[in-house]
C-alpha positions in Angstrom: 3.9 -9.6 -20.8 6.9 -8.3 -18.9 7.9 -9.6 -15.5 7.6 -6.2 -13.7 5.4 -6.9 -10.7 5.0 -5.5 -7.2 3.6 -6.9 -4.0 0.2 -6.3 -2.5 -0.5 -2.6 -1.8 1.1 -1.0 1.2 2.8 2.4 1.8 5.8 2.9 -0.4 4.5 0.9 -3.3 5.8 3.4 -5.8 5.6 7.1 -6.7 2.6 8.5 -8.4 5.0 10.7 -10.3 5.6 10.9 -14.1 9.2 12.0 -13.8 10.4 9.4 -11.3 8.7 6.7 -13.4 10.7 7.9 -16.5 7.6 8.5 -18.4 7.4 10.8 -21.4 4.8 11.8 -23.9 7.1 10.7 -26.8 7.4 7.1 -25.6 4.0 5.7 -24.7 4.0 2.8 -22.2 1.5 0.0 -22.7 0.6 -1.5 -19.3 -2.0 -2.4 -16.7 -1.7 -0.2 -13.6 -3.1 -0.2 -10.1 -3.6 3.1 -8.3 -3.2 2.3 -4.6 -4.9 4.3 -1.8 -4.9 3.3 1.8 -8.7 2.5 1.5 -8.6 0.6 -1.8 -7.3 0.2 -5.3 -8.3 1.3 -8.8 -7.2 -1.0 -11.7 -6.8 0.4 -15.2 -5.2 -0.5 -18.6 -3.7 1.9 -21.1 -1.5 2.1 -24.2 -0.2 5.5 -23.0 0.6 5.5 -19.3 1.9 9.1 -19.4 -1.3 10.6 -20.7 -3.5 8.3 -18.5 -1.7 9.2 -15.2 -1.7 12.9 -16.2 -5.5 12.7 -16.7 -6.0 10.9 -13.4 -4.0 13.5 -11.5 -5.8 16.4 -13.0 -9.3 15.0 -12.4 -8.5 14.0 -8.8 -6.9 17.4 -8.1 -10.0 19.3 -9.3 -12.6 16.9 -7.9 -13.9 15.7 -11.3 -12.7 12.1 -11.4 -15.2 9.7 -13.2 -14.7 7.1 -10.4 -16.6 8.7 -7.6 -15.4 6.3 -4.9 -11.8 6.9 -5.8 -12.4 10.7 -5.8 -14.1 10.4 -2.4 -11.2 8.4 -0.9 -8.6 10.8 -2.4 -10.4 13.9 -1.0 -10.3 12.2 2.5 -6.6 11.2 2.2 -4.9 12.7 -0.9 -2.1 10.2 -1.2 -1.7 7.6 -4.0 1.0 5.2 -5.2 1.1 3.0 -8.2 1.9 -0.5 -9.4 2.8 -1.1 -13.0 2.5 -4.3 -15.0 4.0 -3.9 -18.5 2.1 -5.7 -21.2 1.6 -5.9 -25.0 -1.6 -4.4 -26.3 -3.3 -7.8 -27.0 -2.8 -8.8 -23.3 -4.3 -5.7 -21.7 -7.9 -7.0 -21.3 -6.8 -10.4 -19.9 -4.3 -8.9 -17.5 -6.6 -6.2 -16.3 -9.4 -8.7 -15.7 -7.0 -10.9 -13.8 -5.8 -8.1 -11.6 -9.4 -7.0 -10.9 -10.3 -10.5 -9.9 -7.2 -11.1 -7.7 -7.7 -7.8 -5.8 -11.3 -8.5 -5.1 -10.5 -12.1 -4.1 -7.9 -10.7 -1.7 -10.6 -8.8 0.1 -9.4 -5.4 -1.1 -11.8 -2.5 -1.7 -11.8 -2.1 -5.5 -13.0 1.3 -6.6 -13.8 0.2 -10.1 -17.4 -0.4 -10.8 -18.7 -3.4 -12.6 -17.4 -7.0 -12.6 -14.1 -8.6 -13.4 -14.2 -8.3 -17.2 -12.1 -5.3 -18.2 -13.0 -3.1 -21.1 -9.5 -2.2 -22.2 -8.0 -0.7 -25.4 -6.8 -3.3 -28.0 -4.4 -1.1 -29.8 -1.2 0.6 -28.8 2.6 0.8 -29.0 4.7 -1.8 -27.3 7.5 -0.6 -25.1 11.1 -0.7 -26.3 13.7 -2.8 -24.4 15.4 0.4 -23.2 12.1 1.9 -22.0 11.3 -1.3 -20.1 14.8 -1.2 -18.5 14.3 2.4 -17.3 10.9 1.7 -15.9 12.1 -1.5 -14.2 15.1 0.4 -12.7 12.8 3.2 -11.4 10.7 0.6 -9.6 13.7 -1.0 -7.9 15.0 -0.1 -4.4 11.7 1.0 -2.9 11.4 -1.8 -0.3 9.4 -4.1 -2.6 10.3 -7.3 -0.9 7.7 -10.0 -0.7 5.2 -9.3 2.1 4.5 -12.0 4.7 1.1 -12.6 6.0 2.2 -11.1 9.4 3.3 -7.9 7.6 0.0 -7.7 5.8 -1.9 -8.1 9.1 0.3 -5.5 10.9 -0.3 -3.0 8.1 -4.1 -3.6 8.2 -4.0 -3.0 11.9 -2.0 0.1 11.5 -4.3 1.5 8.8 -7.4 0.7 11.0 -5.8 2.4 14.0 -5.0 5.5 11.9 -8.6 5.6 10.6 -10.0 5.3 14.1 -7.7 8.1 15.5 -8.9 10.7 13.0 -12.4 9.3 12.4 -15.4 11.6 12.3 -18.5 10.2 14.0 -21.3 9.0 11.7 -25.0 8.7 12.2 -26.9 5.9 10.5 -30.6 5.6 10.9 -30.5 7.6 14.2 -27.6 5.6 15.7 -24.2 7.2 16.2 -20.9 5.4 15.6 -17.4 6.5 16.3 -16.5 6.5 12.7 -16.9 4.8 9.3 -14.8 1.8 10.3 -16.8 1.3 13.5 -20.1 1.4 11.6 -18.8 -1.0 8.9 -17.8 -3.6 11.5 -21.0 -3.4 13.5 -23.3 -3.4 10.4 -21.4 -6.1 8.6 -20.6 -3.9 5.6 -17.3 -2.9 3.9 -15.6 0.4 4.8 -16.1 1.6 1.2 -19.8 0.9 1.2 -20.4 2.9 4.4 -18.1 5.7 3.4 -19.8 6.1 0.0 -23.3 6.2 1.6 -22.4 8.7 4.3 -20.4 11.1 2.0 -22.8 11.2 -1.0 -26.4 12.2 -1.4 -27.9 8.9 -2.3 -31.6 8.1 -2.5 -32.6 5.8 0.3 -29.7 6.8 2.5 -30.7 10.2 3.6 -30.2 9.2 7.3 -26.6 8.2 6.7 -24.2 11.1 7.4 -21.1 12.3 9.1 -21.1 14.8 12.0 
């Protein structure tokens, strides 16, 4: 596995852009990647990053992404960035599982369903040294210095403040809250759980909705 790593998610993690990442259809990149949204992360593994990101962008753009919680978050705030961890094909499953576990243990909202065992491809092309160099170079200079605990806390506060400022009131079982975050804190639930219940027609949660 290559040593290309990035810090915990925060704005500026990296571009969700095929050109800036020096990706091409002719040179498949084998890696585990993390799509970073202000509300959570999606972890995936692939032997062809170009095709995978192209598919993600298309599905999100047209509202057809198979990960419904990621789609819901993207529709609310259509901004994503990406983390890339280069790997050989035989390491994909292990690395993806490790990243799923570490993100959940860090208290992040992980959009992926299921547990911590990744179902990843086991075949693919390894990345040439030149391709690794270009990708590494494209990931440099984007303020990816190690983040202190204070910076993480400040970012969490800033995100929370931004959510509250633009929040739509929600009603849950007849009680009104100022927004999803407010309801999550008072009900002892995660932001993702409340948002998914109030934005989707789910059996048993008919009295959860935004106004």
